[in-house]
C-alpha positions in Angstrom: -6.4 -4.8 33.4 -5.9 -6.6 36.8 -6.3 -10.3 36.3 -4.6 -11.8 39.4 -5.8 -13.2 42.7 -8.2 -11.3 45.0 -9.2 -12.2 48.5 -9.1 -11.1 52.1 -7.4 -13.0 55.0 -8.1 -12.0 58.6 -4.6 -13.2 59.6 -2.9 -10.8 57.1 -5.2 -7.9 57.4 -7.3 -8.0 60.6 -10.5 -6.1 60.9 -9.1 -4.6 64.0 -6.3 -3.0 62.0 -8.8 -1.5 59.5 -10.9 -0.2 62.4 -7.9 1.5 64.0 -7.0 3.2 60.7 -10.6 4.5 60.3 -10.6 5.7 63.9 -7.4 7.6 63.5 -8.6 9.2 60.3 -11.9 10.2 61.9 -10.1 11.7 64.9 -8.0 13.8 62.5 -11.1 14.9 60.7 -12.7 16.0 64.0 -9.6 18.2 64.7 -10.0 19.9 61.4 -13.8 20.3 61.8 -14.6 18.3 58.7 -18.1 16.9 58.2 -16.8 14.1 56.1 -14.0 13.1 53.8 -14.1 11.6 50.3 -11.5 9.7 48.4 -11.6 9.3 44.6 -10.4 6.1 43.1 -9.8 4.5 39.8 -7.6 1.7 38.4 -4.5 3.9 38.7 -5.3 5.4 42.2 -6.6 2.5 44.4 -4.2 2.8 47.3 -6.1 5.0 49.8 -9.3 3.1 49.5 -7.5 -0.2 49.8 -5.7 1.0 53.0 -9.0 1.8 54.6 -11.3 -1.0 53.6 -9.1 -3.8 52.2 -10.6 -3.9 48.8 -8.6 -3.1 45.6 -10.8 -1.0 43.3 -10.4 -1.9 39.7 -11.3 -0.6 36.3 -14.3 1.7 37.1 -14.1 4.8 39.2 -15.6 5.3 42.6 -15.7 7.3 45.8 -15.1 6.3 49.4 -16.9 8.4 52.0 -15.7 8.7 55.6 -18.4 10.2 57.9 -17.4 11.9 61.2 -18.2 8.6 63.0 -19.3 5.2 62.0 -18.7 2.9 59.1 -17.1 4.0 55.8 -19.2 3.8 52.6 -17.7 2.9 49.2 -19.8 3.8 46.2 -18.6 2.5 42.8 -19.9 2.8 39.2 -19.3 -1.0 38.8 -22.5 -2.8 38.1 -24.7 -4.6 40.7 -23.7 -7.8 38.9 -20.3 -7.8 40.8 -21.6 -6.3 44.1 -22.0 -9.7 45.8 -18.4 -10.7 45.0 -17.1 -7.2 46.1 -18.8 -7.6 49.5 -17.1 -11.0 49.8 -13.6 -9.5 49.4 -14.3 -6.3 51.3 -14.1 -7.0 55.1 -15.4 -3.6 56.4 -17.6 -0.7 55.4 -20.8 -0.3 53.4 -20.9 -0.9 49.6 -23.1 0.9 47.2 -23.3 0.5 43.4 -24.4 3.7 41.6 -23.5 5.4 38.3 -23.1 8.7 40.1 -21.1 8.2 43.4 -20.6 11.9 44.0 -24.3 12.7 43.6 -25.1 9.8 46.0 -22.9 11.2 48.7 -23.8 14.8 48.1 -27.4 14.0 48.9 -26.4 12.4 52.1 -24.2 15.5 53.0 -27.0 17.9 52.2 -29.5 16.0 54.4 -27.1 16.1 57.3 -26.3 19.8 56.9 -22.6 19.3 56.2 -20.6 22.4 55.5 -17.0 21.3 55.2 -16.0 18.2 53.1 -12.4 17.0 53.1 -11.1 15.7 49.8 -8.0 13.6 49.3 -5.9 15.0 46.4 -8.4 17.8 45.8 -6.5 19.2 42.9 -6.9 15.8 41.1 -10.6 15.3 41.8 -12.2 15.0 38.4 -14.3 18.0 37.5 -17.4 15.8 36.9 -17.2 14.5 40.5 -16.6 18.0 41.9 -19.5 19.5 40.0 -21.9 16.8 41.2 -20.9 17.4 44.8 -21.3 21.1 44.6 -24.4 21.2 42.5 -26.2 18.6 44.6 -25.2 20.2 48.0 -25.0 24.0 47.4 -22.9 25.8 49.9 -20.7 22.8 50.6 -17.0 23.7 50.9 -14.4 21.3 49.5 -11.3 21.3 51.7 -8.0 19.7 50.7 -7.3 16.9 53.1 -4.2 15.5 51.5 -1.8 16.5 54.3 -4.3 15.3 56.9 -4.6 11.9 55.2 -0.8 11.6 54.6 0.0 12.2 58.3 -2.3 9.3 59.3 -1.1 7.1 56.4 2.5 7.4 57.5 1.7 5.6 60.7 2.6 2.1 59.5 1.0 -0.8 61.4 2.0 -4.4 61.7 -0.5 -5.5 59.0 0.9 -3.1 56.4 4.5 -4.0 57.2 3.6 -7.7 56.9 2.0 -7.3 53.5 4.8 -5.1 52.3 7.4 -7.7 53.4 5.5 -10.5 51.7 5.2 -8.5 48.4 9.0 -7.8 48.7 9.7 -11.6 49.0 7.5 -12.3 45.9 9.5 -9.7 43.9 12.9 -10.9 45.2 12.1 -14.6 44.4 10.7 -13.7 40.9 13.8 -11.7 39.9 16.1 -14.4 41.4 15.1 -16.5 38.5 17.4 -14.4 36.4 20.4 -16.0 38.1 19.3 -19.6 37.4 17.9 -19.1 33.9 19.9 -20.3 31.0 18.0 -17.7 28.9 19.3 -14.2 28.8 16.7 -12.6 26.5 14.8 -9.8 28.1 11.4 -10.9 26.9 11.9 -14.5 28.1 13.1 -13.4 31.4 10.2 -11.0 31.8 7.8 -13.8 31.1 9.4 -16.1 33.8 9.4 -13.2 36.3 5.7 -12.6 35.8 4.8 -16.3 36.0 6.7 -16.6 39.3 4.9 -13.6 40.8 1.5 -14.8 39.6 2.1 -18.3 41.0 2.9 -16.6 44.3 -0.6 -15.0 44.2 0.5 -11.5 43.2 -2.7 -9.7 42.0 -0.9 -7.4 39.6 2.5 -7.5 37.9 3.9 -4.8 35.7 7.3 -5.5 34.0 9.2 -2.9 32.0 12.7 -3.0 30.4 15.4 -0.4 29.9 16.7 -2.0 26.6 20.2 -0.6 26.3 22.0 0.7 29.3 24.8 1.8 27.1 22.5 4.5 25.7 20.4 5.4 28.8 18.0 4.3 31.5 14.6 4.7 29.9 12.1 2.0 30.7 9.4 0.8 28.3 6.8 -1.9 28.2 8.1 -5.3 27.3 6.2 -5.2 24.0 7.7 -1.8 23.1 11.2 -2.3 24.3 12.5 -3.6 21.0 15.9 -5.3 20.8 18.1 -5.2 23.9 21.7 -4.2 23.9 24.6 -6.0 25.6 23.5 -4.4 28.9 19.9 -3.9 29.9 17.6 -3.6 33.0 14.4 -5.3 34.0 12.0 -3.7 36.5 9.1 -5.5 38.1 6.4 -3.7 40.0 4.3 -6.2 42.0 1.1 -5.9 44.1 0.1 -8.3 46.8 -3.2 -7.6 48.6 -3.1 -4.0 47.3 0.5 -3.4 48.6 3.0 -2.5 45.9 6.7 -3.0 45.7 9.3 -2.5 43.0 12.6 -4.3 42.2 15.0 -3.7 39.4 18.1 -5.7 38.1 20.7 -4.5 35.7 22.1 -7.3 33.5 24.9 -7.6 30.9 26.1 -10.3 28.5 29.6 -8.9 28.9 31.1 -10.9 31.8 33.3 -8.0 33.0 30.4 -5.6 33.2 28.1 -8.2 34.8 30.7 -8.6 37.5 30.8 -4.9 38.1 27.0 -4.8 38.3 27.1 -7.6 40.9 29.5 -5.6 43.0 27.1 -2.6 42.9 24.1 -4.9 43.8 26.0 -6.1 46.8 26.8 -2.6 48.0 23.2 -1.6 47.7 21.9 -4.7 49.5 24.4 -4.2 52.3 23.1 -0.6 52.8 19.5 -1.8 53.0 20.4 -4.7 55.3 21.7 -2.3 57.9 18.0 -1.3 58.4 18.7 2.2 59.7 15.5 4.2 59.2 17.1 7.3 60.8 19.7 7.5 58.0 19.3 9.9 55.1 19.1 7.3 52.4 20.5 9.5 49.6 23.9 10.3 51.1 24.1 6.8 52.4 23.5 5.3 49.0 26.0 7.7 47.4 28.7 6.7 49.9 28.0 3.0 49.5 28.3 3.1 45.7 31.3 5.4 45.8 33.2 2.7 47.7 33.0 0.6 44.5 36.0 1.5 42.3 35.0 3.4 39.2 31.4 3.9 40.3 29.4 7.1 40.9 25.8 7.6 42.0 24.1 9.8 39.5 20.6 10.1 41.1 18.3 8.3 43.5 14.6 8.2 44.2 12.6 7.1 47.3 9.0 6.1 46.8 6.2 5.5 49.3 2.5 5.2 49.5 1.1 8.4 51.1 -2.2 8.9 49.2 -4.2 7.4 46.4 -1.3 6.3 44.3 0.4 3.0 45.2 3.9 4.4 45.0 4.8 8.1 44.6 8.1 9.9 44.7 8.8 11.5 48.1 12.5 12.2 48.1 15.5 12.3 45.7 17.0 15.0 43.5 15.0 18.2 43.5 12.6 16.6 46.0 15.3 16.7 48.7 16.4 14.0 51.2 14.2 12.1 53.6 14.7 9.4 56.2 14.3 5.9 54.8 11.4 4.4 56.7 9.7 1.0 56.4 7.5 0.2 53.4 9.5 2.4 51.0 11.2 1.7 47.7 14.7 3.0 46.8 15.9 3.3 43.3 19.6 4.1 42.6 21.0 5.1 39.2 24.8 5.0 38.8 27.5 4.7 36.2 30.5 2.4 36.5 33.3 2.7 34.1 31.0 4.7 31.8 28.1 2.2 31.8 24.7 2.9 33.2 23.4 0.8 36.1 20.1 0.9 37.9 18.7 -1.1 40.8 15.5 -0.9 42.9 14.9 -2.4 46.3 12.1 -2.4 48.8 13.1 -1.1 52.3 
């Protein structure tokens, strides 16, 4: 359940930036002869809606409708009781509260004679929503618009880069408490990290722990991690104004291993500090870590926001390599002298 701060700030997310995003999307829709585009959202898939209207959908499901021209319309199954507050934190678009968002938009599409409706992540559209669209507007064709949306979403603007950088600072400062805390217990550190992020106005914080790096790198919720071994990792996923980042630190009570971990951290930080978006990040990370005596990169993962999920894997391992652009998150898994190590950094 999200329980952090919500709000909209013109300086951080100008209406002009949102209008430009909408205009680009509608231009792409016109090129594909779409009569509209819908985006499904729920608590786990809020990113596309947030990118277009600045509001972070929570708890209940909803649909955002983009017409060929004009304002966007967000229909949510949340009650009218919260509608006034939602309008206060949603800077653009129309807002409708209805128990059946798909039926509401299908009636609109039928009345306009629409034939082709784009759908973001069509294969993940819940069957109930799809049925309401097709039954209410017979003859309507649902067209997968995932690639169309991703192409426009990849065009990062200054507003997004600013929010991502701010979220990255919140995550960096929160995990920096590890270095100054006299406590080394994973649960105590997790609590301090979350408090720091919340105090910095993060709207969501998800902290997980890999309890024993001597046995593997499997992350679990703090309340399910159990006892930690001599070496463990803490991962914090943090959202600020609907923009998510991740950061991970590997720790050890063994001074010699802790020093080795610090050397790997420095190697990864130096790689990211070069800020070379044209570089293939996988080979670059492997080379940086290989320069640390006794270390080997086992796997890596690059995550970005391209659709409805805040962060999704886009490169690494079987996914192949990709240039490291802005607003991405890199995770590196390595072994050093036989001990697991993992780190995550926003790029």
